[in-house]
VOSE-687370 format. One line per 8 residues: their letters; for each residue x, y negated, z negated of C-alpha. Coordinates in nm, 2 decimals. Last residue first. Layout:
# VOSE-687370
A	X Y Z; ...
//
This chain:
# VOSE-687370
KLTIILND	-1.85 -0.30 -1.61; -1.50 -0.41 -1.52; -1.24 -0.37 -1.79; -1.00 -0.66 -1.79; -0.67 -0.48 -1.83; -0.39 -0.56 -2.08; -0.59 -0.48 -2.39; -0.36 -0.19 -2.46
RNVPQKID	-0.52 0.01 -2.18; -0.87 -0.04 -2.05; -0.94 0.16 -1.74; -1.05 0.07 -1.40; -1.17 0.32 -1.14; -1.09 0.14 -0.81; -0.73 0.23 -0.85; -0.81 0.60 -0.77
KKERKFYD	-0.68 0.84 -1.03; -0.36 0.98 -1.17; -0.42 0.79 -1.50; -0.06 0.82 -1.61; 0.14 0.72 -1.31; -0.09 0.48 -1.14; -0.22 0.29 -1.45; 0.10 0.30 -1.64
GLVRNMIA	0.29 0.17 -1.34; 0.04 -0.11 -1.30; 0.06 -0.20 -1.67; 0.44 -0.18 -1.69; 0.47 -0.39 -1.37; 0.24 -0.66 -1.50; 0.41 -0.67 -1.85; 0.76 -0.69 -1.71
VHHDEVEH	0.67 -0.95 -1.45; 0.48 -1.16 -1.70; 0.78 -1.15 -1.94; 1.03 -1.26 -1.68; 0.81 -1.55 -1.59; 0.78 -1.65 -1.95; 1.16 -1.65 -1.98; 1.19 -1.97 -1.77
TAGAIHPT	0.99 -2.15 -2.04; 0.67 -2.35 -2.01; 0.42 -2.19 -2.25; 0.41 -2.48 -2.50; 0.45 -2.73 -2.21; 0.11 -2.89 -2.20; 0.24 -3.25 -2.21; 0.36 -3.28 -2.57
ALVNPHKI	0.18 -3.48 -2.85; 0.28 -3.56 -3.21; -0.01 -3.75 -3.36; 0.00 -3.97 -3.66; 0.13 -4.28 -3.48; -0.16 -4.26 -3.23; -0.04 -4.27 -2.87; -0.16 -3.92 -2.77
LQYDKEDP	-0.49 -3.95 -2.95; -0.59 -4.28 -2.79; -0.43 -4.15 -2.47; -0.69 -3.87 -2.45; -0.95 -4.15 -2.47; -0.80 -4.33 -2.17; -0.77 -4.02 -1.95; -0.50 -3.76 -1.96
PEHNFVDL	-0.34 -3.59 -1.66; -0.47 -3.34 -1.75; -0.81 -3.42 -1.90; -0.95 -3.28 -2.22; -0.60 -3.24 -2.36; -0.35 -2.97 -2.45; -0.02 -2.98 -2.64; -0.14 -3.14 -2.96
IAGRIKGN	0.00 -3.19 -3.31; -0.24 -3.37 -3.54; -0.23 -3.60 -3.84; -0.25 -3.63 -4.22; -0.63 -3.58 -4.22; -0.92 -3.82 -4.29; -0.69 -4.11 -4.19; -0.97 -4.29 -4.00
EVVDLLAD	-0.80 -4.26 -3.66; -0.72 -3.89 -3.71; -1.05 -3.78 -3.84; -1.24 -3.98 -3.58; -1.02 -3.87 -3.29; -1.09 -3.51 -3.38; -1.46 -3.57 -3.38; -1.45 -3.75 -3.05
RDVVAARA	-1.24 -3.47 -2.90; -1.48 -3.19 -3.00; -1.24 -2.90 -2.98; -1.27 -2.58 -2.77; -1.22 -2.77 -2.45; -0.87 -2.87 -2.56; -0.73 -2.52 -2.50; -0.45 -2.34 -2.68
TNVFIADP	-0.16 -2.54 -2.84; -0.39 -2.72 -3.09; -0.26 -2.81 -3.43; -0.45 -3.00 -3.71; -0.24 -3.11 -4.01; -0.37 -3.13 -4.37; -0.29 -3.40 -4.62; -0.65 -3.54 -4.63
NMLSLLDA	-0.81 -3.20 -4.68; -0.99 -3.04 -4.39; -1.37 -2.99 -4.43; -1.46 -3.28 -4.20; -1.29 -3.10 -3.92; -1.54 -2.81 -3.95; -1.86 -3.01 -3.93; -1.71 -3.26 -3.69
GIMGRTED	-1.66 -3.00 -3.43; -1.44 -2.70 -3.35; -1.67 -2.48 -3.13; -1.68 -2.73 -2.84; -1.65 -2.44 -2.59; -1.59 -2.13 -2.80; -1.91 -1.93 -2.73; -1.93 -2.01 -2.36
TVPLHIAV	-1.56 -1.92 -2.33; -1.24 -2.12 -2.35; -0.96 -1.91 -2.52; -0.89 -1.98 -2.89; -0.56 -2.02 -3.08; -0.62 -2.33 -3.29; -0.40 -2.39 -3.58; -0.51 -2.55 -3.91
IDSSRFLE	-0.21 -2.65 -4.13; -0.25 -2.71 -4.50; -0.54 -2.47 -4.51; -0.81 -2.44 -4.77; -1.12 -2.62 -4.63; -1.06 -2.53 -4.27; -1.01 -2.16 -4.35; -1.30 -2.15 -4.59
ELSQKKFL	-1.54 -2.29 -4.32; -1.41 -2.06 -4.05; -1.45 -1.75 -4.28; -1.13 -1.59 -4.39; -0.91 -1.29 -4.31; -0.58 -1.25 -4.49; -0.25 -1.18 -4.33; 0.01 -1.05 -4.58
PDQAVYFP	-0.16 -0.70 -4.57; -0.03 -0.65 -4.22; -0.29 -0.44 -4.03; -0.48 -0.75 -3.91; -0.85 -0.70 -3.83; -0.96 -0.84 -3.49; -1.28 -0.92 -3.31; -1.44 -1.18 -3.54
DFYTIECP	-1.12 -1.38 -3.57; -1.05 -1.63 -3.85; -0.70 -1.62 -4.00; -0.49 -1.66 -4.31; -0.11 -1.69 -4.34; 0.07 -1.81 -4.65; 0.41 -1.93 -4.55; 0.76 -1.79 -4.63
FTKLIQAI	0.97 -1.89 -4.43; 0.96 -1.53 -4.33; 0.58 -1.53 -4.30; 0.60 -1.80 -4.04; 0.77 -1.57 -3.78; 0.52 -1.29 -3.80; 0.24 -1.54 -3.80; 0.36 -1.72 -3.49
TQAVAGFG	0.37 -1.38 -3.30; 0.02 -1.30 -3.43; -0.12 -1.63 -3.32; 0.02 -1.59 -2.97; -0.10 -1.23 -2.93; -0.45 -1.29 -3.06; -0.56 -1.42 -3.40; -0.82 -1.69 -3.33
VMGVHRGA	-0.84 -1.99 -3.57; -0.52 -1.95 -3.76; -0.48 -2.10 -4.11; -0.14 -2.19 -4.23; -0.09 -2.24 -4.60; 0.25 -2.41 -4.66; 0.51 -2.26 -4.88; 0.80 -2.31 -4.64
LENGKFQL	0.73 -2.59 -4.39; 0.94 -2.83 -4.58; 0.84 -3.20 -4.62; 0.97 -3.53 -4.52; 1.22 -3.80 -4.63; 1.23 -4.05 -4.34; 1.26 -4.38 -4.53; 1.47 -4.26 -4.82
YATHAGEG	1.74 -4.08 -4.63; 1.72 -4.33 -4.34; 1.81 -4.62 -4.58; 2.07 -4.42 -4.78; 2.38 -4.59 -4.64; 2.23 -4.93 -4.65; 2.42 -5.16 -4.42; 2.19 -5.14 -4.13
WKGAELWE	2.05 -4.85 -3.93; 1.79 -5.02 -3.71; 1.97 -4.96 -3.38; 1.66 -4.88 -3.19; 1.80 -4.54 -3.11; 1.82 -4.46 -3.48; 1.46 -4.57 -3.55; 1.33 -4.38 -3.25
VGQRAKRL	1.52 -4.06 -3.36; 1.39 -4.09 -3.72; 1.03 -4.15 -3.61; 1.05 -3.84 -3.39; 1.21 -3.63 -3.67; 0.95 -3.72 -3.93; 1.04 -3.39 -4.12; 0.68 -3.26 -4.13
FSIINAIF	0.62 -3.35 -3.77; 0.94 -3.21 -3.64; 0.88 -2.89 -3.84; 0.53 -2.86 -3.70; 0.67 -2.93 -3.35; 0.94 -2.66 -3.37; 0.69 -2.41 -3.51; 0.45 -2.45 -3.23
LEAVAQAN	0.73 -2.48 -2.97; 0.87 -2.14 -3.08; 0.53 -1.97 -3.10; 0.43 -2.10 -2.76; 0.74 -1.95 -2.60; 0.71 -1.62 -2.79; 0.35 -1.57 -2.69; 0.39 -1.67 -2.33
RAPTNFVP	0.35 -1.33 -2.16; 0.12 -1.18 -2.42; -0.20 -1.19 -2.22; -0.07 -1.05 -1.89; -0.37 -0.98 -1.67; -0.52 -0.70 -1.46; -0.84 -0.73 -1.26; -1.01 -0.42 -1.12
IGKQTAMD	-1.19 -0.45 -0.79; -1.53 -0.28 -0.78; -1.68 -0.54 -0.55; -1.94 -0.66 -0.80; -1.66 -0.67 -1.07; -1.44 -0.88 -0.84; -1.73 -1.12 -0.80; -1.77 -1.15 -1.18
VAVNSPTG	-1.39 -1.19 -1.22; -1.38 -1.50 -1.00; -1.01 -1.56 -1.06; -0.84 -1.87 -1.19; -0.93 -1.81 -1.55; -0.76 -1.46 -1.55; -0.65 -1.51 -1.92; -0.29 -1.50 -2.05
RCVGIFKL	-0.16 -1.54 -1.70; 0.02 -1.34 -1.43; -0.31 -1.22 -1.27; -0.30 -0.89 -1.09; -0.59 -0.83 -0.85; -0.67 -0.47 -0.75; -0.75 -0.24 -0.46; -0.85 -0.52 -0.23
HPHAHIVA	-1.10 -0.40 0.03; -1.35 -0.67 -0.06; -1.13 -0.93 0.12; -1.36 -1.21 0.24; -1.59 -1.17 -0.05; -1.29 -1.19 -0.28; -1.17 -1.51 -0.13; -1.52 -1.66 -0.13
ATVEDHET	-1.57 -1.56 -0.50; -1.26 -1.77 -0.58; -0.90 -1.67 -0.62; -0.77 -2.03 -0.66; -0.40 -1.97 -0.68; -0.21 -2.03 -1.01; -0.07 -1.69 -1.10; -0.13 -1.42 -0.84
ILAGAQSE	-0.07 -1.05 -0.77; -0.29 -0.93 -0.48; -0.38 -0.60 -0.33; -0.42 -0.42 0.00; -0.23 -0.68 0.19; -0.27 -0.73 0.57; -0.02 -1.01 0.54; -0.21 -1.23 0.79
RLLDILED	-0.54 -1.15 0.63; -0.42 -1.21 0.27; -0.26 -1.54 0.38; -0.57 -1.65 0.57; -0.80 -1.60 0.26; -0.53 -1.75 0.04; -0.52 -2.07 0.25; -0.90 -2.10 0.25
PRYGRGHA	-0.92 -2.05 -0.12; -0.64 -2.30 -0.20; -0.29 -2.17 -0.27; -0.12 -2.30 -0.59; 0.11 -2.58 -0.53; 0.44 -2.67 -0.36; 0.44 -2.37 -0.12; 0.77 -2.26 -0.26
KWPKYVVE	0.61 -2.27 -0.61; 0.31 -2.07 -0.48; 0.53 -1.77 -0.42; 0.49 -1.59 -0.08; 0.64 -1.24 -0.14; 0.50 -0.95 0.08; 0.58 -0.63 -0.11; 0.59 -0.28 0.04
GFLQALEE	0.56 0.08 -0.07; 0.34 0.07 -0.38; 0.55 0.19 -0.68; 0.89 0.16 -0.54; 0.80 -0.17 -0.38; 0.67 -0.30 -0.71; 0.99 -0.21 -0.88; 1.18 -0.39 -0.61
RGKEHYPA	0.96 -0.70 -0.67; 1.04 -0.69 -1.04; 1.42 -0.67 -0.96; 1.39 -0.97 -0.73; 1.21 -1.20 -0.97; 0.84 -1.26 -0.94; 0.68 -1.61 -0.95; 0.32 -1.54 -0.86
TVLIRM	0.22 -1.53 -0.49; 0.27 -1.15 -0.45; 0.09 -0.98 -0.16; 0.10 -0.60 -0.21; 0.12 -0.35 0.08; 0.00 0.00 0.00
//
């Protein structure tokens, strides 16, 4: 079978795919300058005569799938297959594979780095130093930018998937107290305690959002929950902005109802005027949606995707159109 790969895929990964399927046509979206539009992807699949697709940022709409119902599978090198019309793939009997843990380490490292930077007032110290404000007093900066340690903090995780679990494993060594809210998961580690949403927001020093966007989670974090946070608490969102009521978050930040916020995602990207109210607030540490942006993430998604596909073919010994659920790495089609 010939596979069209538009996701970034290193040479060794492509060689493994070739051994598994026979032939790989590599047309990465980065070389194209952007993700392929539906019409471009339809033409590319037709020209390559591919029997399957591995994508990352292309628009795999219902029209694309309708035009190529023969696809044996669609691999999505992302945590969630949000760029793929999964419902249409389901109708056509095409299984969709994704790579949910590909950026867990990357997000975890920036998450922790930003919290420490916030607590230690690192950004303010750098700006002060670069502005040449260090005068005669030898202890001026020591006194002005004295911060807090992360160790001993209570971190509450809203959602306890791959990213949150990776963060939790690191934070427990500081040590930090870790609690979580997740109706679909029960942690095996006795150090991680399950809480209700209300209890988590009320008791945590740091509230961290790790939710996907679904009909159930959109706007889920609103004024009712944010108002429960204590005045010295920090709100962190490296997941999706759509799960948070932006107006409610802006209210608690601007009115000093919480210590501040650490944000990597925004309602509009690039940001609109209200997003910039949050971004420019002195009690907000904002980064431009880069938590998962490491070179290693691409290596991770190649390894995960090849492992899942290899496992499916070699161990199931069945037609690819009969999807299975293995280690939560496959979207099971009903």
